[in-house]
C-alpha positions, 0 to 999 in steps of 0.5 A, a space after each residue: 415618930 417615923 413609920 416605916 412604909 410598909 406598902 409595896 412600891 409597885 401597885 401591881 400584884 406580885 406574881 411568882 416567876 414560873 419554874 424553869 422547865 426541867 433540864 433534858 439530859 441526853 440519855 446514855 447507859 451508865 456503865 457500872 460493871 454490874 455482874 449477876 449470878 443466877 442459880 436455879 434449883 428444881 427439886 423433883 421426885 420420881 413418880 414412875 421409875 420405869 418411865 424415867 429409865 425409858 425416856 433416859 435410854 432414848 435420850 442417851 441415844 440422842 445425846 450420847 455425850 451428855 449421857 457419857 458425863 453421867 456415866 452411861 456407856 453401851 455396857 453401863 446402864 443409867 442409874 435412876 438418879 443419873 437417868 433423872 439428871 440426864 432428863 433434867 438437863 435436856 428437858 424443861 421442867 414442864 416437860 418432865 412431868 410426862 416422863 415420870 418426874 414431878 417438881 416439888 420446888 423451884 428456887 432461884 438465887 440471884 446475886 448482883 454486885 458492881 465493882 464498888 459494892 458488896 453483892 446483893 442477894 435475892 432468893 425466890 422459891 416456889 412449891 407447886 401444890 401437889 394435885 392427885 
């Protein structure tokens, strides 16, 4: 009975070939036409209405066009909500605390999509602890 030859014809040990190095593709931006929309909402409470109105009256002098959009005129004073809105439009949230407003919640809503897919949404909310 003939037995098959199970020995390797080459007496040297077999060595696996080294893997080829990865191809380096030129880096170029992918134009996916991604569109994003960001909405930031700061919720504030008025701690000191007198301070808010005083700061808003001064702000109305430096930004009269913005104040006019909120209903301010030489004959019409700003309401408390309009005064708070004016200060929020002109100042960063960190500056508002010195003007009688306190941040109670900050929410950022981001939506992103490209031309072929449905939008993806992310909402982040932050409520600082109130310190007395």
